[in-house]
N, C-alpha and C positions, 0 to 999 in steps of 0.2 A: 504494500500500500504506500503510495506517494514516493516510490523509489526514485522517480525522476525529478523530485522537488528540490530546489536549491535551499539548503539549510545551513545554519551556523554550526560548524563542526566542533568548535572548541579544540581541545587537544587531540581530537582525531585527525587534525591537520598533520600531526607528526607521522601518521601513516604514509602520507604523500611524501613528506620530507625524507623519511628513512628509506622508502622504496627508491626514491631518486638518488639518494646518496649511495646506496648499495649498487644500483645499476651504473651510475656514472663514475663513482670513485673506486668501488670494489671493497669487499669486506676486509682486505689486508691494508687498506689505506690508513696512514697515521699522520698526525700533525708533526711538523718539524720546527724546533726552536734552536737558533744558532747564536753563539756568542762570537762576535767578530772583533778582533783587535785592529785598531786603525793606526797604530804606530809600531816602531821597532821595540824590541825588548833588549835592554842593556842593564847589567848590574842588578837583575831581579826586578826591574821596573818596566812596565808597559808604558811607553812614553806617548800616550795618546788616549783616546776614548775606548771604552768597551761597549760595543753596540749589540743590543739584544734584538735579534730579528725574529719576530713572531709570525706564525701563520694561522693563529686562531686556537691553538690547543686549549680546550676548556677544562682539562683534567688536572691542571697544576693547582693543588690546594694544600693548605697546611692545617686543616682542622684536626688531623690526627698525626701531625708531624711529618707528613710526606714531603712537603716542600723544604722543610728544614734539612731533611736528609738529602734531597735533590740538590739544594744549593751548596750543601757541604761537599757533595760529590763534584759539583762544578768547580768549587774552590780547590779541591784536591787535584783536579785535572789541570787547572791553571798553575798551581804550584809545581806540579810535575813537569810542566813545560817551562819552568824557570821564572814564573811571575809571582812575586810576593807583594808588589805594590802596583796600583794603577794610578798614574799621575793625572789622568783626565777624568771624564764623567762616565756614568752609566747611562747610556742613551737608549731609550725605548723606541725601536723602529717598528711602528704599527702600520706601515704603508702597504702591507699585503691586503688590507681591508680598507674600504672607504670609511669616512668619519660619521656616517649616519648610524648612531648607536642603537636607535629604537625602531621597532617595527611600525608600519603604517597603521594609524588609527589607535595606537595604544593610549589608554586613558592617562591623562596627565597626573591624576592623583594616585596612580599605581606606580609611578616611576621611581619612588623611593623604596619599593617593596622588593624582596629578594627574588620574586618570581618574574620581575620585569626589569632586570638589570640590562644595561647597555652592552652591546657586543663589540669587541675589538680584536685586533690581531694578537695582542698580548693580554692574557687574562689570568687572574690569580684569585683563589678562593671563590670561584664562580662569580667574581666581581661583586662580592658581598663582604660586609664587615658585620660585627656582632655587638649589639647593645646589651649591656647587663645592668639591671637596676636592682638595688637593695634598699630596704627601709632605712631611714635615718635613725638617730639615737633616741628620738622622742617623738611623741605625737605632734604633728604639725611641722616637723622639721623637713627640709628638702630631702628628697630621696637621694641616695648615693648612686650615681649613674656614670658608667664608663663606656667607651667604644674602642674596639680594637679589631685587628692589629693597628699599631701606630701609623703604619704607612697608608691607611685608608684615605687620609686626607679629609675625613669628616670632622665637623665641629658640632658640639652639643650646646643647645640652649635648654637647660633643664628647668622645667616648670612643674615637675612632679613633686608631690608631697607625701609625707608619711601619715597614714590613716590608722584608725582603730582596728583592732584585730578581727572584728567582725565584718569589715569592709571588703568587698570583692576587689581584687587587684585589677588595675587597668592601665594601659599605656597606649596613647595615640601619638603617632609619629607623622610629621609633615616636613617636607623640604621643598623650597622653591627650586624650579628647574635650573636657574642660573646661580645657585648658591650651594656650597657644601655644608651649610648649617642645618642641622636637624633640630626641629623644635619638638620637645617631648612634653606632653601633658598627661595627667592621670594621677593615680594614687596607688601606693603599695602598703599593705597593712604591716603593723609592727609584728616582728617575729616571723614573717613569711619567708618562703624560699624566693630566690631571685627570679625576676622576669627576664627572659632572654629573647631577643628578637634579632633576626638577620635583616639587614638593610642593604640597599644597592649603593655602590660607590659612584662618584661623579666622573672620575677619570680612570678607567681601567689601566691604561698604560702607565700613568704615574704610580698607581698602586703597585703594579708589578715591579717596576724598576726601583722603587723605594724599598720594597721588601727584599729584592735581590741585593741591593747595595748593602743593606743591613746584614743579610745572611752571609755575604762574602766577608765582610769585616769580622763578624763573629767567628768565621771559620779560618781566619788568619791571613786574608788577603786585604791589605789596606787600600782604601779607595780615597783619593785626595779630592776628587771632583764631586759635584752634586749628581743626584738622579734627575734626569730631564726627559721630557717627551720630545721626540724628534720634530714634532710640529711647532714647537716653541723655539727652535734654533734657526737663526737667520741663514747660516751657512752649514747645513747638516753634513755629517760625515757620510760617505757612501758605503753601503753594504758590499758593493761590488769590488772595491779596491783594497779591502782589509784582508786579514788572515783569519780563517775560521779556526777557532781554538776549541770550541765545544759544540757538539751536535747532540740534541736530545730529541727523542721520538716518543710520542704518546702511545698508549695502548692502541691496538687496531680498532677500526670502526666496529667490528663485531663485539668488542667489549664495551666501547663507548655507548653502543646502541642499548645495552641493558640498562645503564644509568638513565639514558634519555627516555626510554619507553616505560620502564617499571616505576621510575620516580616521577615521570612526566616533567622532565627537566627542560624548561624553556630555553635556557642559554645554549644547551647543546644543540637543540633544533635550529635556533637562529644562526649559530656558528656554521652548522652544516649547510644551511641554505646559502650563506655567503660563499662557502667553500665550493659548493657545486658550481657557482657562477664565476669562480676565480680561475678557470682553466686557461682562458685567453686574455684575461684582464684582471684588475684588482677585484677582490671579493666585494660584491655589492648586492643589496636586496634585489635590485632590478634585474641584474644578470642572473641571479639565482632563481628568481621567479620565472624568467624566460626559459632557463634550462629545465626546470621541473615541468613547465607547460609543454615544452617540446617533447619530453619523454612520454608524458601522458597521451599526447596525440599520436606518438609512435605506437602506443599500446591500444589504439583504437578508441580513445576517449575524446569526445567532442569538446572543443574549447568552451562551448556554451554551458557545459555541465559543471564548471568549477570557476572560482575566482580566488586567486592566490594573492594574499596581502602580506603574509609573513610565513615563517616556517613552523611556529609553535602552536598556532591557533589562538593566541592571545588577542589578535585583532578582531574587532567586530565586522571588518570588511571581508573576512574569509567566507566563502560560500562553496559548498560541495553537496552533491546529491548522494543519498545512500547507495545508489547504483554505482557511482564512481568508486566509492570506498570498497564495495563488494568486488568490483571488477579488478581493482588493484590487488586486493588480498588474494583473489583467485589466480591472477597472473603470477604473483610471487610464489604461490603454492605449487604452481605448475612449472616453475623455472628452477631447476636444481641449483644453479649458481647463486640464487637469491634466497631460497626457501629456508634452510635450516637456521642460520643465524638470525634471520628476521623473526621467525616464530619463537626462537629461544629468548628473544628480547622482550616479549610481551608479558604483561602481568598475567598471573595464573589465578583463576577463581578460587577463593578460600585459602590461598597459600602465599602468593608473592605479589609485591608491588601494590598498585592502587586498587587491586581486587582482593587483597589478602583477607579482608573482613567481610567479603560479600559471597553469597551462595554457599556458605559452609554447610556441610551435612546434606548436600543435594547431589544429584548425578552430575552437576556441572563442576563440583569441586575437584580440582586437580585435572580437569578435563578442558574446560573453556580457557582459551588464551586470547586476550583481547585488549585493545587500547581503550581507555576511558577518556571522557572529555567532560569538562565542567566549567561553565561560565554562568553568570546571572541569567536565569530563564533559558538555559541550554544545557542539555545532558545528552551524551552519546556514548555508545559502546560498540566497537566493531572488531571482529576477529574470527576465530575458528573454534569449532566444537565438534566432538565426535557424537554421533547419534547412538541410540540404544543398540543399533546393529553395527557400530563402528564405521559408519559412513561419515566421511569428512564433510562438514558443512561450513559455509562461509556466511556471516551475517553482518549487518550494519543497522543499528537501531538508533535513531536520532529523534530527539524531542526538543522543540523550540517554543517559546512564548507560552509556556504553561502557567496557569493561574494557581495551581495547588502547591503543596509543600514539596521541595526538591526530593526529600527522602521517599515520598510516595512514588514519584516518577522513577527513582532508582530501583525501588522494590519491584515496580512493574516491569522495568527493563530486565531485571534479574529473573523474574518469573518467566519471561519469554525465552531467555537463554536456557533456563532449566527445562522448559518444555522441548526445546530443540535437542537437548541432551537425552530426553526421553523418547524422542521421535522414532517411530518404526514404520516401515512401509508394509509390514505384514498385516 
């Protein structure tokens, strides 16, 4: 019913993005980050800048110490090549991507949120920092609030107060688009656990190079110059004329896809969209959209059946028919070079990802693998399920502009998937 109707897909848009990335880039594709020295090395000193050339790797983060170990390894490689001091700057070269950080139509009041971070060629901690708020020492005192890591560039205007122990904790965060200042309002009760909130940074490149500079210094490589964004330099160093000192590769697309699909990670999807479009030019939304649209038409899908605004589904301008999603999923299932990693990346009903708490104790548990989608007044689930006779089925269920409670819509969608798992032709 209504399979040919254009609907808002929400995060089901990631089905298009991942299918295109697998087809155009291949499952073995990985992002490359290079450290390029722009001067000679003499007496243990790199007499020039160290340029960090990014290609969009979204997986460099330090929430569990991974980047600390990575930067330590980079420092060890520099020291092994005879470099103990860098006389110049740490320059972030983000020119592999354009400077349009956000997707078309993203809501301005979402842009400080961790799910709506800007996308750049150099990315750290998924371009987010973390706010941590604790109650003050007495009732009515300002809350104790910090933001980290230090290299985020964010500044706090703390208007949060300490409330009575029976008060519900609250935190509202707002940031002007042209400012790194976060205004915090709300209350945190005496004796309560901290409130922790991830927020978007304003300059992903500066975040990366600031943290890298600090990491190198902590690991024994002295850096005399500042951390800078290449866009802020009048006469920037060239990546082409320096010496490549370190090359780092991300995990392959097959692994990155699991994070993107099971956690519905928007940054990964937007990064892949730009990367798909970067084969003959710099990575840009427009070139990415063109590349995805070209692939879909090669697969026999009419241009009138989709509208691509971004890669993640955060944009209200995205439109897709359920038939398009079902066609893509069927094509992937029939194409051996695409099938297995794609299906392995999907949330699993009752077990993994965004479906982990849904359809438990039903024939769909451990059976249905599908991508969820959720925006205001939009819910979608599209994927695969085995019938009662082990017949593979493809489905796409999309609901827009509903007036009832979202959980009722989700339970109805789940009930349909369970019925598919019970389906028999006998």
